[in-house]
C-alpha positions as CSV (number, residue, x, y, z in Angstrom):
1,M,233.8,80.6,-79.3
2,K,233.6,81.0,-75.5
3,T,230.6,80.4,-73.4
4,V,230.0,83.0,-70.7
5,V,227.6,82.7,-67.7
6,I,226.8,86.0,-65.9
7,T,224.8,86.0,-62.7
8,G,222.5,89.0,-62.2
9,S,222.5,89.8,-65.9
10,T,218.9,90.9,-66.6
11,R,219.8,94.6,-66.1
12,G,222.6,97.0,-65.3
13,I,226.2,96.0,-65.5
14,G,225.3,92.3,-66.0
15,R,223.1,93.1,-69.0
16,G,225.8,95.3,-70.4
17,L,228.4,92.6,-70.1
18,A,226.1,90.1,-71.8
19,E,225.5,92.4,-74.8
20,N,229.2,93.1,-75.2
21,F,230.3,89.4,-74.9
22,L,227.7,88.7,-77.7
23,K,229.3,91.4,-79.8
24,K,232.6,89.6,-79.4
25,D,231.1,86.4,-80.8
26,C,230.7,84.6,-77.5
27,R,227.7,82.5,-76.3
28,V,226.0,83.9,-73.2
29,V,223.9,82.5,-70.5
30,I,221.6,85.0,-68.8
31,S,220.5,84.6,-65.2
32,G,218.5,86.5,-62.5
33,R,216.0,85.9,-59.7
34,S,213.0,86.4,-61.9
35,Q,212.3,83.7,-64.6
36,Q,210.1,86.2,-66.4
37,A,212.9,88.8,-66.6
38,V,215.3,86.1,-67.7
39,E,213.0,85.0,-70.5
40,Q,212.4,88.6,-71.6
41,V,216.1,89.4,-71.9
42,V,216.9,86.1,-73.6
43,A,214.2,86.8,-76.2
44,E,215.5,90.3,-76.8
45,L,219.1,89.2,-77.3
46,E,218.2,86.1,-79.2
47,S,216.5,88.2,-81.8
48,E,219.9,89.8,-82.6
49,Y,222.2,86.9,-81.8
50,P,220.3,83.8,-82.7
51,G,221.6,80.5,-81.4
52,R,224.0,82.1,-78.9
53,V,221.8,83.1,-75.9
54,A,220.3,80.9,-73.2
55,G,219.1,81.7,-69.7
56,R,217.8,80.3,-66.4
57,H,216.5,81.9,-63.2
58,C,218.9,81.6,-60.3
59,E,218.9,82.6,-56.6
60,I,222.5,83.3,-55.8
61,T,222.2,82.0,-52.3
62,S,221.0,78.6,-53.4
63,A,223.6,75.9,-54.3
64,A,220.9,74.0,-56.1
65,D,220.1,77.0,-58.3
66,I,223.8,77.6,-59.0
67,Q,224.2,74.0,-60.0
68,S,221.2,74.1,-62.2
69,L,222.5,77.2,-63.9
70,W,225.8,75.5,-64.6
71,N,223.9,72.4,-65.9
72,A,221.7,74.6,-68.2
73,A,224.8,76.3,-69.7
74,C,226.4,72.9,-70.4
75,E,223.2,71.6,-71.9
76,A,222.8,74.6,-74.1
77,F,226.4,75.1,-75.2
78,G,228.4,72.0,-74.1
79,G,230.4,73.7,-71.3
80,V,231.4,76.9,-69.5
81,D,234.6,78.9,-70.2
82,V,233.9,82.0,-68.2
83,W,231.7,82.5,-65.1
84,I,231.1,86.0,-63.8
85,N,229.7,86.5,-60.3
86,N,228.0,89.8,-60.9
87,A,224.8,89.3,-58.8
88,G,224.7,91.5,-55.7
89,M,222.6,94.0,-53.8
90,S,222.9,97.1,-51.7
91,I,220.8,98.6,-48.9
92,A,219.8,102.1,-48.0
93,R,222.7,104.3,-46.8
94,K,222.1,104.5,-43.1
95,P,224.4,104.3,-40.0
96,L,224.8,100.7,-38.9
97,A,222.9,101.4,-35.7
98,E,219.8,102.3,-37.7
99,Q,219.9,99.4,-40.2
100,P,217.2,96.8,-39.8
101,V,218.7,93.4,-38.9
102,S,216.7,91.8,-41.7
103,E,218.5,94.1,-44.2
104,L,221.9,93.2,-42.7
105,E,221.1,89.5,-43.0
106,K,219.9,89.9,-46.6
107,I,223.0,91.8,-47.8
108,V,225.4,89.3,-46.2
109,A,223.5,86.4,-47.6
110,T,223.6,87.8,-51.1
111,N,226.9,89.5,-51.4
112,L,229.1,87.1,-49.2
113,T,227.3,83.8,-48.6
114,G,226.1,83.8,-52.2
115,L,229.5,84.6,-53.5
116,L,231.0,81.7,-51.5
117,I,228.4,79.3,-52.7
118,A,228.7,80.3,-56.3
119,N,232.5,79.9,-56.2
120,K,232.3,76.6,-54.4
121,V,229.9,75.0,-56.9
122,V,231.5,76.5,-60.0
123,L,235.1,75.7,-58.9
124,A,234.2,72.1,-58.3
125,E,232.8,71.8,-61.8
126,M,235.8,73.6,-63.4
127,L,238.3,71.6,-61.5
128,K,236.7,68.4,-62.8
129,K,237.5,69.6,-66.4
130,N,240.7,71.5,-65.4
131,H,239.4,74.4,-67.3
132,G,237.6,77.8,-66.8
133,Q,237.7,81.3,-65.5
134,I,235.8,82.7,-62.5
135,W,235.5,86.5,-62.3
136,N,234.3,88.0,-59.0
137,M,233.0,91.6,-59.1
138,E,234.4,94.3,-56.8
139,G,232.5,97.2,-55.4
140,F,232.9,100.0,-52.9
141,G,235.0,98.8,-50.0
142,S,236.9,96.1,-51.9
143,T,240.2,98.1,-51.9
144,G,239.7,99.6,-48.4
145,Q,237.4,102.5,-49.0
146,S,235.1,103.4,-46.2
147,A,232.2,105.8,-45.8
148,P,229.3,106.5,-43.4
149,G,226.2,104.4,-44.2
150,M,228.2,101.9,-46.2
151,V,229.4,99.6,-43.4
152,A,227.5,96.5,-44.4
153,Y,227.9,96.8,-48.2
154,G,231.6,97.7,-47.9
155,A,232.3,94.9,-45.5
156,T,230.9,92.3,-47.9
157,K,232.9,93.7,-50.8
158,R,236.1,93.9,-48.7
159,A,235.7,90.2,-48.0
160,L,235.6,89.6,-51.8
161,N,239.3,90.2,-52.2
162,Y,240.2,87.9,-49.4
163,V,238.1,85.2,-51.1
164,N,239.9,85.8,-54.4
165,G,243.3,85.8,-52.9
166,S,242.7,82.6,-51.0
167,L,241.0,80.8,-53.9
168,Q,243.9,81.7,-56.2
169,K,246.2,79.8,-53.8
170,E,243.8,76.8,-53.6
171,I,243.7,76.4,-57.4
172,K,247.5,76.9,-57.9
173,G,248.9,74.3,-60.3
174,T,245.6,73.9,-62.2
175,N,244.3,75.4,-65.4
176,V,241.4,77.0,-63.5
177,Q,241.6,80.7,-63.0
178,V,240.1,83.1,-60.4
179,N,240.2,86.8,-61.3
180,T,238.7,90.2,-60.3
181,L,236.5,92.6,-62.2
182,S,236.4,96.2,-61.0
183,P,233.8,98.3,-62.8
184,G,234.4,101.5,-60.7
185,I,231.4,103.8,-60.2
186,V,228.7,102.9,-62.7
187,V,225.3,104.6,-62.9
188,T,222.7,101.9,-62.3
189,D,219.5,101.5,-60.3
190,L,221.6,99.7,-57.7
191,L,223.8,102.8,-57.2
192,V,221.1,105.4,-57.3
193,G,218.8,103.4,-55.1
194,D,221.1,103.9,-52.1
195,Y,220.2,107.6,-52.0
196,D,217.3,109.9,-51.3
197,L,217.5,112.0,-54.5
198,A,215.8,114.9,-52.8
199,S,218.3,115.2,-49.9
200,D,221.3,117.5,-49.3
201,E,223.5,114.4,-49.0
202,W,222.6,113.4,-52.6
203,R,223.4,116.9,-54.0
204,K,226.8,116.7,-52.4
205,T,227.5,113.1,-53.4
206,K,226.3,113.7,-56.9
207,K,229.1,116.1,-57.6
208,I,231.7,113.4,-56.9
209,L,229.8,110.8,-58.8
210,N,229.6,113.0,-61.9
211,I,233.4,113.3,-61.8
212,L,234.2,109.6,-61.2
213,G,231.2,107.8,-62.5
214,D,230.4,106.4,-65.9
215,T,227.6,104.6,-67.7
216,V,227.1,100.9,-68.3
217,E,227.6,101.6,-72.1
218,T,231.0,103.1,-71.4
219,V,232.4,100.6,-68.9
220,T,231.2,97.2,-70.0
221,P,233.0,97.0,-73.4
222,F,236.3,97.7,-71.6
223,L,235.6,95.0,-69.0
224,V,234.7,92.4,-71.7
225,D,237.8,93.1,-73.6
226,G,239.9,92.7,-70.5
227,V,238.3,89.3,-69.7
228,L,238.8,88.0,-73.2
229,K,242.4,89.0,-73.2
230,T,243.2,87.4,-69.8
231,A,245.0,84.0,-69.8
232,K,246.2,83.6,-66.2
233,S,244.8,83.5,-62.7
234,G,245.1,86.4,-60.4
235,A,244.3,89.1,-63.0
236,R,242.4,92.2,-62.2
237,V,240.6,94.2,-64.8
238,A,239.8,97.6,-63.5
239,W,238.1,100.5,-65.2
240,L,238.6,103.3,-62.6
241,T,242.3,103.3,-61.8
242,T,244.0,105.7,-59.4
243,G,245.6,107.5,-62.3
244,K,242.3,107.9,-64.1
245,A,240.5,109.2,-61.0
246,F,243.3,111.7,-60.4
247,A,243.0,113.0,-64.0
248,R,239.2,113.3,-63.7
249,F,239.6,115.6,-60.7
250,L,242.2,117.7,-62.4
251,T,239.9,118.2,-65.4
252,A,236.6,118.4,-63.6
253,G,236.2,122.1,-64.1
254,F,236.3,121.7,-67.9
255,N,234.1,118.6,-68.2
256,K,230.7,119.4,-66.8
257,R,228.3,116.5,-67.1
258,D,225.2,115.1,-65.4
259,L,224.9,111.3,-65.4
260,F,221.7,111.3,-63.3
261,V,219.2,113.4,-65.3
262,E,217.0,110.4,-66.2
263,H,217.0,109.0,-62.7
264,E,216.1,112.3,-61.1
265,A,213.4,112.9,-63.7
266,Q,211.8,109.5,-62.8
267,V,211.8,110.5,-59.2
268,Q,210.1,113.8,-59.9
269,Q,207.4,112.1,-62.0
270,S,206.6,109.7,-59.2
271,V,206.1,112.4,-56.6
């Protein structure tokens, strides 16, 4: 039975991954910035999977918090087999010249500095035992995509693949693995929060997202299966492949769907 730690797992993709690892008979450690949110999710999952869920709050930019999360997992379940660096953030879609400096500093601290700190702390522990997998989560920009308003987010995610490639060379010859998870376009608060849902830009973007996007419930079982089947470093488990995207566009006229009904309804209610 594998023990899996997932950063940023109180909601969205992280929560979906946690639920699906539990369905595969794994033990899961939940984490997030809010201790209250962590405790709530742990209680909900523990009621269905007793004895296989633990949790601890964790600020991804704090080496001490990352170490404490590792220690908590070891205390609860005796060790860590899989660590998924899922925690991240986005900022409002604006030209770089209009972005507040504070927002730029925050996204780099979370998505890049936090990623480096988490990998540093976890790799050091895994190398001591010569065992374990780290999975770092791709996002828009990781494979070279670019778009107006996405400079900062895309830059942090582009750096992720450099980090992965370099770390895979550093750990060569060990039994520790560094791999990549690519969820594609998943409908979460993080994605929708980038847009003004009353704008023309959103109406145009929404058409593409409805073709290429998917829900947490669709994507996370696939990612979990891929992680559990992987036995080597350098693997990449990707949901939205080039072939799948091409097929989606070819059949878009026959598959009308709206993935954002609930989010837009929430916005209308709040107006």
